C-alpha positions, 0 to 999 in steps of 0.5 A: 562348842561348834557340834553341841550348838549343831547338835542341839539345832538339830534336834530343836528343828526336828522336835519342831517339824513332828509338831507340825507333822502331828498337827497337820493329822489332828486338823484334819477334817474328814470322813474316811473309810476302806471298804475292800473289792473282790472280783466279781464271778466269772461266768460258769459253764454247767455240768451235765447233771445242770449243777455249777462247777464248785471254783477251787481258786482263791478269790481275787481282788477287784482291778483297779481300772474296774473300780475307778470306772465304779466311782466314775459312774456314781459321779454320774448318777442322778440322785433326788437326795442332792446334786452332784458337780465339779466331777473330775477324775486324775489317775486313780481318783474320782472327786466331785462336790456334793450339795443337799438342801439344807431347810430348818424344820423349826416354823420360825427359826431364829436365823435365816439359815435356810441354804445349802449343806456342801460337801466334797467327795472323793475315792482312791482306787487300788487293786482290791480296794477303795477309800472313800474320803468327806471333806470340806462339810460347810453349811452356806446359808442363802442370806450370806449372813447366817452362814456357818460354814465348816460344821466342824467348828465350834462356833459358825462363821457368822459368828454365835451371835447370828446364828445360837448354838443349839441352832449350830448344833442341829445344823451340824447333825444334820450336815453329818446325817446327810455325808452318812447318807451319802457314804451309804449312797455310795457304798451301794453304788459301788456293787453295780458293775460299770457296765451297767448303764448310768442316768446321767445327761452324758451318752 
């Protein structure tokens, strides 16, 4: 009897753990993509006739250290579209918080929603590839009473009475457009060698 009871208790615990693990995965609100990076070709000496020699070596993945340096450079690069703050580098990861200014397109919106849309960007570097993650996308109004909060939420933080559904949908749509702008900028910046100077205040 004791063995049977222990067995059932174990099965119940196992199923609870599985459920909680599944919930954690489905609850993750983020945009994520893995990008392959090949090493830059080495400069080659031209042949006697002026032609370039054919490289017969198989292409190599870019070093993780170079990928990380490029990610750090992106965090430092200034942009006219958004600002970056809280830049951190830990191990093989570069992170920052990106802030877009949000202004409603309507002349007289039904709620005082002007403010910012913030998101967290992290770039993990590995040999031959990197993974970027955009998460914690939030709408913050200057007038805190009209802040929508997490854009993945169907109902805004301030409630649908203060922030009508159609306006909240437009804010959310704009936030996801801005996250796509950030992802595109990052991908372009990651093509630039880490030795290229960046326009930052650091020296």
